[in-house]
C-alpha positions, 0 to 999 in steps of 0.5 A: 848375296854374292853375284858378280864375281860368281857369275863371272866365273860361271860364265867363264868355266861355261866357256871353257869346259862346256859344249852345249846347244840351245836346245829347248828341252820340254815337259808337257804337264797338261791334265793328260799327262797328270794322269800318267796318259801318254802323249805318244808325239813328244820328241823332245827331251823331257825333264823327269818327273816325281810322283808325290805322296798324293800322286800329284806329279811334279818336275824334279827340275825347275825355276826358282825366282827369288830376287826376281822382282819388278821388270826382270822377273816378268823377263825371267819367268817367260823366258823360262818357260820358253826354254821349257821350264814349267815348274815354276817357284815363288813365295810371298815373302819373294814380293814377285808374285804379281812379275811372276804371274805377268810373266806366265801370261807373257809366255803365253803357256796354258796355266795347267801346262804348269806347276806352279809354286807359293809360299805362306809367310810366317806373318799370315800363320794360323788359320784364318791368316792363311786363308786370306793370304792364299787368296791374296797370293793367287790374287796377285799371280792371277791364277785360280789354283796352285800346284804346290802351297809351302808353309814357308817357315815353321813359326807361330800356329802352324797348327792351323795354318796347316788345317787352312791348307787342307780344307783348301785342298779339299776344295780343289784350290791347291793341289798339294801341300807341303812345308819349309825349312821343317827340321825333323822335330818340326816334322814329326809335330806336324805329323802328330796331327795332320791329316794330310802328309806334307808332299814336300820339304823344301830345305837349304840342301847344296854340295857344301850343306849335304844335311846328312842327317835331315836327308836320310830321314826324308828319303826314308819318308813319303815327303819328297825333297826339295832344295831351294838355291841348290847352286848356294846362291854361288856362295863359298866359292862354287863356281870356281871350285876346283874339285868340281872343276875337275869333276865338270871337265871329265864330262864337259859340264860346268859347275853348275850342270854337274851339281844339279846332276848331283841333286838329280842323283839323289833324289832331290828336287831342284829350282834353281834361279838365274836371270841369265837365259843361257844360265836357264839352258844350261841348268836344264842341261843335265840329263844327258850324263851320269856321275859315276859313283866316284865322283858323288863319292867325291862330292860327298867330301865337299860337306861342311855340315854348315848353312851357307844361308846364316842370315835365314836361322 
């Protein structure tokens, strides 16, 4: 993935266009908040939430961890939690579940305050394999339940995997289940036998790939859209795009903040990833401005209608 040049571009743009403070953003997701109780004394800015189709409450902005492994992963997760993230996303294939778990422990936060996601990889599709893979994941993470468990890709015995995940929900081991990278036909097939409808479809969507076919279908369904790599992992020159830069200058916001706000206004949950604490904080500061409809329409013109991650196809 493109890292060095994009990271430099992002930092330079931040210096020029953004005046932000390193204020901590906080969301309380303890058991009382999850069931709608009013805590009454939160003075810090809260990350907005969405209620999934089974009543579970999920933050609309979280922290992605793909490629953040070993010591970097531990530090990044701990720092992300310290600055206010409560939704943490990982997966078996990332090879960092143990690091994520250690980062959570080092943060000192109560597990119940977090919304933790992991994903089932294709090698473990099927009923029995899914149950074993789930147990391996929670053991590595050092937790006894997941808030969200996703089928990472629509491969192999999806039906068997879904049945196992439904049973894990009933057993209280998973609070919500969903899928990732499922297209409309694959969603239709899943819904033909699912007793529990998927709460999430985590897909590639960004300003260069706006999913103009899948997006409206999901928006009109009971399945919440979540974007992996919502900043396109820096690909396509996103952090030096002149159109996004001009919009950012208008609001005194960075390109990353403009993109994340665009997702937010489209009703998409996002999980941006960064190993830089300043960027973690920057990504949280998107709730004090609103993109005008004209800016939303301008961003729509950036759609190339093609994946920025061809290696995933």
